[in-house]
C-alpha positions in Angstrom: 78.3 107.1 108.2 81.1 105.6 106.0 84.8 106.0 106.8 85.4 108.5 103.9 82.7 110.9 105.2 84.1 110.6 108.7 87.6 111.4 107.4 86.4 114.4 105.4 84.5 115.7 108.4 87.5 115.3 110.6 89.8 117.1 108.1 87.3 119.9 107.9 87.1 120.4 111.6 90.9 120.2 111.9 91.3 122.8 109.2 88.9 125.2 111.0 90.8 124.8 114.3 94.1 125.4 112.4 92.8 128.7 111.0 91.6 129.7 114.5 95.0 128.9 116.1 97.1 130.6 113.4 95.1 133.8 113.3 95.0 133.8 117.1 98.8 133.5 117.3 99.2 136.2 114.6 97.0 138.5 116.6 98.7 137.9 119.9 102.1 138.4 118.3 101.0 141.6 116.8 99.6 142.9 120.1 102.8 142.1 121.9 105.1 143.8 119.4 103.3 147.0 118.7 103.2 150.3 120.7 101.3 150.1 124.0 97.8 151.4 124.6 94.7 151.6 122.4 96.0 154.5 120.5 99.3 152.7 120.1 97.6 149.7 118.4 95.6 152.1 116.2 98.9 153.8 115.3 100.3 150.4 114.3 97.4 149.8 111.9 97.9 153.3 110.4 101.7 152.8 110.2 101.1 149.9 107.7 98.9 151.8 105.3 99.4 155.5 105.7 102.4 157.9 105.6 101.1 159.5 108.8 102.9 162.8 108.0 102.6 164.9 111.2 101.8 168.2 109.4 99.0 166.5 107.4 97.3 164.8 110.3 94.8 166.0 112.9 96.1 166.0 116.5 94.8 165.2 120.0 97.0 167.6 121.9 100.4 167.1 120.4 99.7 163.5 119.3 98.8 162.9 115.6 95.9 160.6 114.9 96.7 157.1 113.7 95.9 158.0 110.1 96.5 161.2 108.1 93.6 163.5 107.3 93.0 162.0 103.9 93.1 158.4 105.1 91.1 159.2 108.2 88.4 160.6 105.9 88.6 157.7 103.5 88.1 155.0 106.1 85.5 157.0 108.1 83.5 157.5 104.8 83.8 153.8 104.0 82.5 152.8 107.4 79.5 155.2 107.1 78.8 153.8 103.6 79.0 150.2 104.7 76.8 150.7 107.8 74.2 152.6 105.7 74.0 149.8 103.1 73.9 147.1 105.8 70.9 148.9 107.4 69.1 149.4 104.1 69.4 145.8 102.9 72.0 143.4 104.3 71.9 141.1 101.2 71.5 143.7 98.4 74.0 143.2 95.7 72.7 145.2 92.8 75.0 147.7 91.0 73.9 151.3 91.5 72.4 153.0 88.4 74.6 155.0 86.0 73.7 158.4 87.4 75.0 157.3 90.8 78.1 155.8 89.2 78.8 159.1 87.4 78.7 161.0 90.7 81.0 158.4 92.3 83.3 158.8 89.3 83.5 162.5 90.1 84.4 161.7 93.7 87.3 159.6 92.4 88.5 162.4 90.1 88.3 164.9 93.0 90.3 162.5 95.1 93.0 162.1 92.5 93.3 165.8 91.7 93.5 166.8 95.4 96.0 164.1 96.1 98.2 165.1 93.2 98.0 168.8 94.1 98.8 168.0 97.7 101.7 165.8 96.6 103.2 168.6 94.6 103.3 170.7 97.7 105.8 168.4 99.4 109.2 170.0 100.0 110.8 167.6 97.6 109.2 169.6 94.7 110.2 173.2 95.2 108.5 175.5 92.7 106.3 172.7 91.3 103.1 174.0 89.7 99.9 173.5 91.6 96.2 174.2 91.2 95.4 175.6 94.6 96.7 175.6 98.2 95.9 172.3 99.8 94.2 172.1 103.2 93.0 169.7 105.8 89.4 170.5 104.6 90.0 169.5 101.0 91.9 166.4 102.1 89.1 165.3 104.4 86.3 166.0 101.9 87.9 164.2 99.1 89.0 161.4 101.4 85.4 160.8 102.6 84.2 160.9 99.1 86.6 158.2 98.1 85.5 156.2 101.1 81.9 156.3 99.9 83.1 155.0 96.5 84.9 152.1 98.1 81.9 151.2 100.2 79.4 151.4 97.4 81.5 149.2 95.2 82.7 146.7 97.9 79.4 146.0 99.6 77.5 144.6 96.6 80.6 142.8 95.4 80.8 141.1 98.8 77.1 140.2 98.8 77.2 138.8 95.3 80.2 136.6 96.3 79.0 135.1 99.5 75.2 135.0 99.7 73.1 132.3 98.1 70.0 134.5 98.1 71.5 137.9 97.4 69.1 140.5 96.1 69.6 142.3 92.8 68.3 145.6 94.1 71.1 148.1 94.9 71.4 149.6 98.4 72.2 153.0 96.8 69.4 153.0 94.3 69.4 156.6 93.1 70.6 160.1 93.7 68.2 160.6 96.6 69.8 157.8 98.6 73.3 158.9 97.5 72.5 162.5 98.6 71.4 161.2 102.0 74.7 159.2 102.3 76.7 162.3 101.3 74.9 164.4 103.9 75.8 161.9 106.6 79.5 162.0 105.7 79.5 165.8 105.4 78.0 166.0 108.9 80.8 163.7 110.0 83.4 165.9 108.3 82.1 168.9 110.2 82.5 167.1 113.5 86.0 166.1 112.6 86.9 169.6 111.5 86.1 170.9 115.0 89.2 169.0 116.1 87.6 168.5 119.5 89.6 165.8 121.2 86.4 164.1 122.6 85.3 163.7 119.0 88.6 162.8 117.4 89.4 160.2 120.0 86.6 157.7 119.2 86.8 158.5 115.4 90.5 157.6 115.4 89.6 154.1 116.5 86.8 153.8 113.9 89.1 154.8 111.1 91.8 152.4 112.2 89.2 149.6 112.6 88.0 150.5 109.1 91.3 149.4 107.7 90.9 146.0 109.2 87.3 145.7 108.3 87.8 146.6 104.6 90.8 144.4 104.2 89.0 141.5 106.0 86.1 141.8 103.6 88.3 141.8 100.5 90.4 138.9 101.7 87.3 137.1 103.0 85.9 137.3 99.5 89.2 135.9 98.2 89.1 133.1 100.7 85.6 132.2 99.5 86.6 132.2 95.9 89.8 130.2 96.4 87.9 127.4 98.3 85.0 127.5 95.7 82.4 128.5 98.3 80.8 131.3 96.3 77.1 131.8 96.9 76.8 129.0 99.5 76.0 131.1 102.6 72.6 132.0 103.9 73.3 133.4 107.4 75.9 135.7 108.9 76.9 133.0 111.4 78.1 130.8 108.5 80.6 133.5 107.5 82.8 133.3 110.6 85.5 131.1 109.0 86.0 133.1 105.7 85.9 136.4 107.6 88.4 135.0 110.2 90.6 133.9 107.4 90.2 137.3 105.7 91.2 139.0 109.0 94.2 136.7 109.2 95.4 137.7 105.8 94.7 141.4 106.5 96.7 141.1 109.7 99.5 139.4 107.8 99.6 142.3 105.3 99.7 144.8 108.1 102.5 142.9 109.9 104.6 142.6 106.7 104.2 146.3 105.8 105.0 147.3 109.3 108.1 145.2 109.6 109.5 146.6 106.3 108.7 150.2 107.2 110.1 149.8 110.7 113.3 148.2 109.3 113.7 151.2 107.0 112.8 154.0 109.5 113.5 152.5 113.0 110.5 154.2 114.5 106.7 153.8 114.8 106.2 157.5 114.1 105.0 159.0 110.8 107.2 160.8 108.3 108.4 164.2 109.3 108.7 167.0 106.7 111.4 169.6 106.9 
């Protein structure tokens, strides 16, 4: 092996170890400077992406969940959608048919309408017009619907970006598969609406983990594109570096947002109304 190839191989190995060390240090620093306990770490993730308004969150006892009702639904719905597509076909990257996209578009509209209607009910807008009285149920349903939209768009985009042998068939190939997926998240919504602590507790971690997973996938794709590695992977094991790099960027975003918010509020708690 000539000296140029040896040098290239050495630089490649050094770069990989550098990513591991940097991400490891970021993660350790984040763990040491966030609230204690598993729920405390989940709170810290939610703190960076969600308003965490106490009155718009589910509670375990008197403790609000790491994410508000709408965000909890969105990330839970996204996790269900990603898991379903992974089980159906791990390398499917086809775009769903138009009839599925139309339904997903309706989910986006419902999410926007309910979000705006809920926003107008904040105390900052006394007497503002509204369509209906917002509720945890409407926030959860529209949130999980939006989560499905994110999953059905992100999963094929990720597969098209990374896999050399990605399949053109969509995971959500028609209204039947979409209906099954919707039924799954509706069942999940019903479980959440019971507000039973034994159910909310594990789901709170899944929703918080969903934030990291989605961001890691998006930034992992960016990592692949920036280093011109598109469609060069054939096995999951080969993705450890771009996904680790994506996780590092996701963690960086969460840290930056958390630092700014903590500097402005001086607390890890969510916003309080009234």
